[in-house]
C-alpha positions, 0 to 999 in steps of 0.5 A: 312398619309403613314408616321404615319403608318410606325411609328405605324408599327416601333412602335408596332414592337419596342414594340413587341421586348422589350415585346419578350426580357422581355419574354425572361429575365423573363423565365431565371430569372425563370429557375435560379431560379428553378436551385437556388431552386432545388440547394438550395433543394439538399444542404438541403436534404445533410444536412438533411442526414449529420445530420440524420447521425451525430444524429445516431453516436451520438447515437451509437458511441460518447456517449456511448464511451465518458461514456466508456472513463470515465474509459479508458482515452485512448479510443479515442471519436469520432468527427463529421464525416462530418463537412463541412455539419453541420452549427455551430448552429448544430455543437455546439449542438451536442457537448453539448449533447455529454457534457450533457451525460457525466455530467449526467453519472458522476452524476449517478455514484457518487450516485451509488458509493457513496451509494456502499461505504455506504453499504459497511461501515456499512457492514464491521464494523459490520463484523470488530466488529465480527472478533474483538470479534472472535480474543479476544475468540481465545486469550482466547483459547490460553492460555487455550488450547495448539493446534497448529490449535487455532493459524492457526485459529487466524491467518486466523481470522487475515487475514480477519480482515485486508480485511475488515479493508481494505475495510473500509478504502476504504470506507472512514471509519476510521480503526476500531482500536485506539492505544496508541503511538507505537514504529515504528519497533512494527508496522512494526512487526504488519503489518507483522503478516497480511500477508500470507507470512509472513515468506518471509518478512525480516526486517532491522532496520536502526533506530538511535533511537531505540524508534522512535514512531508514535503518535497514531492516525498515528499507526493503518493506517501506520500499515494499509498501511505497510500491503497492501504493504507487502501483494501486495510484497508477492503475486506477487513475487516467494514463494522463495525469500524474501520480504525486508522491511528496516526501515530509518530515515532522521533527518527533514524529518521523518522516510522511510519504504522501501520495496523490492521484487523480483517480476515480475514488472509492465509495463508502464501503470501499473505502472503509474495507481499505482503512480496515485493510492498511490499519494492519488487522492481525488476521487476513485471510487470502479468502477475503481477498475477492477473485482475482485477490486485491492484495495491495492494501493488504500487503500495506497492512501486513508490513504496518503491522510488523514494522510499525509504519502508519497508514492512512486514507483519505480523499485527495484534493487533486480528485482521486485518493490521498494515501499517507504513509509515516515512518515512525522517528525510530526507524529513520537515521542520518547517513553519514557524509561519506555515503553519496546519493543518487543522481536520480534522487530529487533535490530538497524543495526550499523555502524560497527567501524574502526578497530585500531591497539591498543593492545588487552586487557587482556580480548581478550588475556586471555587462556580459562581454559579447564573444567575437564574431558577434553570436551570442553564447549558447549557455544557459542564462543562470547566475549565482547570487553568491561568489563562491568561496575561495580555497584556502591557501595552504600554511607557508605558501607564497601569495599568488596574484589576486584574481578578481571573480568572474561571472558565470556569464563572463566565464561562458561568454570567454568559452564561447568567444574561444570556441568562436576562434578555433572555428574561425581559424579552422576555416580560413585553414582549410580541412586539415591533413592526415597525421602522420603516424608517429603524431598520433600521441601527441598531447596537443592533437588529443586537446584539439580533438575534445575540442571538436566533440565539443 
């Protein structure tokens, strides 16, 4: 019996030990689980705090800076500050929130800009119509009254018309003026007359064809674009300096208009922005033009995009900037001979011929006769190297007496001698008496009166 009691006692001891070990293991597991739960809770709290901070940064910094970066590309949009504490889904949702905000801002800005363009387009059209009517009235007054103030008023009306026209073009409206095929040099003169500093603009015509012109649909747009470039060149250069405009023709590539100024130039950022504007971007927002808005290059960019011009800006050898406006060949035409050019249009500059060793002609070596009284003729000493072609006599006409051609110096001396002799004769005869009423219409009296005015 004793051994049974011993066995039972051993079994009880073993069971107690196992139970105690199980209880200890359970306690250890419970403690580990409690520790794990505590760590998980702390991690969750940390993630929640980090997510809260990111949401706060999203509202305070990321979305506002992302909206600012739409107008200022140099602005840096901040990213996630606690990227390690944010899981993938939360980070993705935060990034999507920024993109959604950017999309909403772009759409709203586009709607606001379109509404502003429509309002300005309608207002510009009405103002432009009124200014055109005022211009017509001023032209009529110029023929009726000889008052220089009317010319000044007409010029200021022209400046206001250019501003309104540029605003309309910037708002996707047509220039508002229909023209016929026009000479290129006259378009340059028209653009020059729309600039406040027009007297500083010097035009050099290097066209091979004097009657090179633009087709009707591109004439006024080119005048508007060139006027904006000239206005920019005169505004940002010293008033004592000139603005050079050079017209060149280049075979199948069209024509080039180069505008050089001796102004203050541009830094790299301003030059890059100007090149981007004149390149003709598909969309130019009014809100991106500054305050006050600088519309010159933006207007050129709209016309470049619509009519196929090409514009490039670079540094000028005169110290300022050079703007090259290229007109493609398909917009050029040659005008008919019956189209008279403006008297103010500069003549093409021809390359001087190389000097030759030929002997001087009779016209070049002929002595210049002195007029009566020993006074030299007050005429320019300009010589014509080649004689004018003699007019062809009609068929069947009787041959006339051959006349020796006279040089310009000989003709001038003859007229000077005639005028001097007339003055000498009047000085001897004394002052003329008043003509009789019936002699007012005598042809000799009219001729003599004309000589006095000369």
